[in-house]
N, C-alpha and C positions, 0 to 999 in steps of 0.2 A: 352338344348337339341336340336338335329338337327330334323326338321319337315321333314317327307317324302315328296318328290317331284314327285313322280310318274314316274320319269325318270329311266332308267336301271342303271344308276349310282348316287350317290349322293355326290361324292366328287372326286377331282383330288389329286394325291400324286405325288409330285415331288421328285424323288429319286436320290441321287447324293453320291458323294465319302466322303465328309467333309475334313476338315482341321483345324489344330490349329489356335488360334486366341490370342496368347500370348506365350513368351518363356516357361512359365512353362506348358504349353500343348503339346508342341513338342514331348517329348519323349513318354508320354502316349498315344498319337495320334498314333505315330510310331508303338508302341508296338500293338496298336489294328491292324494296317494295317498287321503287320508281324506275328500275332499270329498263332502258329501251324507250323511255318516255321523255317527251320533251317538256321538262318542269323547270322553271327557273330556280337557281340556287336559293334566291331569297326566300321563295316560297316554302322551299323544303327546311329553311332554318325556322320559318314561322311554325312551322307543324312541329318541330324539333322542341320548341318552347313548350308546348303542351306536355311532352314527356318530361321536361325538366321541372315542371310543378309537382311531379310525383317522383323527384329524385332519380329521373330516368328509368324508371321501373314500370313496365306495363303490367297490369294485374293478369293478363291473359295466360301467361305461362303457368303460374303457380295454380290458377284455377283449372288448368289442363291437367296439372299433376293430380290435382284433387279428384279430377272426373276420372282418370284412368285407374287410380287407386280404388275409388268407389266401384268401377267397373270390373276390376280384378276380383274384389271381394264378392260381387254379385255373381259372377261366373264361377267361382270357387264354391259358392253356397248352392247354386242350383244348375250348374253346368249351362252350356257345353265346355268342355276342357280345351279352352283356346288360350295361347298366349297372347297379352296385350301390348303393343307397341304404341308409340307416339312421334308423329314427325309433323313438322311445319313447313309451309311454303317459303317463308321469308327470313326465318331465323333459327338458331338453334334449339332442339335437335332438327336438322334440316332434313327433308324427305330422302335425299340422296344417301345421307350418312346411315339413316334408320333401315332403309331398303338394303344396303349392304350388310348391315348387321344382321338383318333378318335372314339374308342368303347365308351368312356365315353359320346362323343358328339352324340352317337347315329348312327353314320356312319355304314353302312352295306356292301356297295359295292363301291370300288374306282377303277379308271382307273389310272394307274401310267404312268409318263412320266420320262423315263430315261434321263439323262443328256449325252448320248452318242448317236451319230447317227449311229452307226455301229453294225453288228453281231459279237461276239467273246465271248468267256467264261468271260473274265474279264469285257467287255462291256455290257454285256446282262445276261447271265445264272448266273452268280455269284450274281448279283442284285437279281434276282428271288429267289435264293438259300436263300439269306439274308433276304428277305421278308418272306418266309417261316419260317425261324428260328426266326424272331420276332414275327410272328404270333403264333408259338407255345408258345413263352414266355409269350404272352398276354392271350392265352387260347381260350376256345370255342367263347368267345364274340369278338375276333378279326375280323374286316371286312375282306371280301374276296377282292383280289387286282389282277386286269388284266393290262397287259401292253399294252401300244400303239405300234404300229408296228415301226420298225426302219425308219428313215427319211432321209438317206444319199441322196437320189435322189429326195427329194421333192423340189419343187420350192421355198418353203419359207425357206429352208437351202442354195440352190445353188444360187438363185438370190442375196441375201444379200452378201454372199461371193464373188461373181463376182462384185457386186458394191464396196465392199471393196478394192478387187484388182484392179479395175480401178482407183479409187481415190488414192492409194498408187502409182501407176505407173505415175499418173499425177506429184508426187513429183519428178521425175526424169527430167533432162533437156531434152527438146524435141529432140536434136540431139542425146541422148544417149537412148533414151527410148526404141527403137526398138531392141537395143542390149542388153537390160537388160534381165537376167537369171532368170526365174521363178522357183521355187523349192517348191513343195507341201510336207509337213511334217505330220507324223502322229506318235503315240507311237508304237515303235517296241514291238512284242511279239514273243514267242518262234516258231519256225519254226513248231514243231510238233503240236502246239496249232493253227497255221493258217491253218494247212492242214485239220483241222475239222470244219472250217467255212468258211464263205465268206468274211471275214474281207478284204484280200487283193483285191479282185474283187471289192467289194463295194468302198473302196478307190480309186481305179483307175478310176472307173467311175465317182464318184464324181469329182475328180481332173479334169477330161476330161471335165465334163459338165461345170465346173466353168471357165477352160481355154477358152473353146468355146466362152462362153458368154462374156469373156473379150477380145476377138478377137484374141486369142493366138491358135497356132495349135498344141503345144508340151504341154504336162503335166507330168513333171517328178515328180516321187514320190521317196521321200527317208523318212528315219525313224530317230526318236530319242529317247531318254530316255531310252535307253536300260539298263536292270538292271541283266542280268544273267552272269554267268561267261563264258570266252572265249571258254570253252569246249563245251558249249551248242549251237546250231544254232538258231540264231534269225533272224528276217527279216532285210535285209540289201538293199541299201547301208546306212551307218550310216551318219547323216547330217554334222558331222565334217569332216569325210574323202572325203565326196563328194565336201565341199567346199575347201579343200586344193587340190584336183584333179582339180577343177575348176579354181582356181588361177593359178596353174601350167599349164594349158593350154592357159592361156592368153587371152580368148576369150571375155571376158567383165569386167568390173570394177563395174557394179552394180547388186546386187543379191536381188531378192524379195522372201521372205519366205511366205508362204501361210499355216498357220497351220490348214489345212483342217481336221485333225483328232479330233479337240477339237471345243466346241462351246462357251468356255469363256476363258479369259486371266489369267488361274489360273498358280500356281506354275510351272507347266512344260512348260508353255509359257514363263512366265516372267523370270525364271531362265535358262532353258535349251536352250531357243532362244534368248530372250532379254540379257541374261548375257553371257552364255557359247559361243552360236555362234556368238555373236557379237564381243567378245574378239578374236576368230578366225579370223572373217573377219578383225577387225582392225589391227591384227598382219600380215594379208596377203595383206593388201592394198585393200581391197574390200569394197564398199560401201553398207551397209547391210540395206534393209527396210523391216519390219515386217508387214504383213497384220493383221488388227483386226479380232478377231473372230466375230461371229453373235451376241453374248451378249443377249441384249434385242432390237435389231433391230425390227422395227414394224412388218415387214413381218415374222420375225422368231416366234415372239409372235402369230400372226395371225395364222400361221401354226399349233402350238400347238392347238388353239381351232379347226380348221379345222380338225385335226386328231381325236379329242375327237367327233365332230359332226359326223364325217364319220363312227366311231365305234359304235355311238348310233344309226345310221340310216342304217341298211342293205340295199344294194341296191344303195347307193349313190356312184357315182364315186370316186375310190381311186386313186388320182393323183400322178403320177410319172413320172419323165423325164429320157430320154435315152432307153436303150434297155434291162435293167434288170427288170424293171417292180416293182410294189409296193411289199413290203415285206410281209410276212405273219402276220397275227394278233395274232394267238396263236402258240407259239413255239412248234415244235415237240420234242418228249421225248428225242430223241438223239441228237438234235443239239447243236453246240457250245460245244462239250465235254470238260472238263478240260484236262491239261497235268501237268506233274509234273514240278514245277518250281525250278530247282536246284539252291538253293541259290540266291533268288531274293531280291534285295534291295528295290524296291518299286513296286506298280503297278500303272497303269494309274489313275491319279487323275482327274476322269470325273464326 
């Protein structure tokens, strides 16, 4: 049984997407992701093949285990004294099971860290809806859950990404380094969804801040992992089309991709970038280098602790870089409204 701490929160809940950890889990996982959506079975099988290339194991769960372990060490070293739990939207450990366990442990009020840095329906509001559904399943004893603010412009996210970009650039021969083309990528979403949130503006600001700290004046943003039909407008340009145009222009032979839209090297990074985009570059004669995500970088883990401390202590400075300022703590009722996803094949694995 959890002993009351006297703090405004008694636990941290890391909330993520989830992923299969073996071939037999692929289709059940994808059915969870796509439940309630009109997706042809053949398309689901095509996506399943992406996971089969990695023996049915998505990297996201192990990366979340590493993040949870690092956060526990950070809180143990510097406080506050909070238990750390982890729950997923689409696969084990499922949010409903984790909230039930938290209830049995005596947890009454938790602060949630979403593994998405940006505001959007699929990256924020849908997570909140999933938590509400899990609370209903658990019943009146379910703990209350509040989310931490979006951290797209926090130095604990921007600075590690800039460091990773600089280290990657150093792998290019000095005489070619200044000509290397840097491209920031994020998961595409339907244009109608983007119009109802700050996803695009936050991504552009994060890319600009990272480029600036890496000594670059341009921050080109493209999109990846589109999953809707051609009849529906999604955010563009697509990374594959952009790489083909870049090769046609003949201005560079080195391309550095910065997956600014993600915090860990999960399936949409290792497949969509490290596999598909790399194959495109190999065919075009381009040298592709991919910047690592923040993962468990010490500054990033420290940022999570700082966001918790900030939330627990009203009046503490809410740190944010750039011109957009810190994001709100409590989401307005009408923010990040959903849009109709016509025949989606998958959602961002965040």
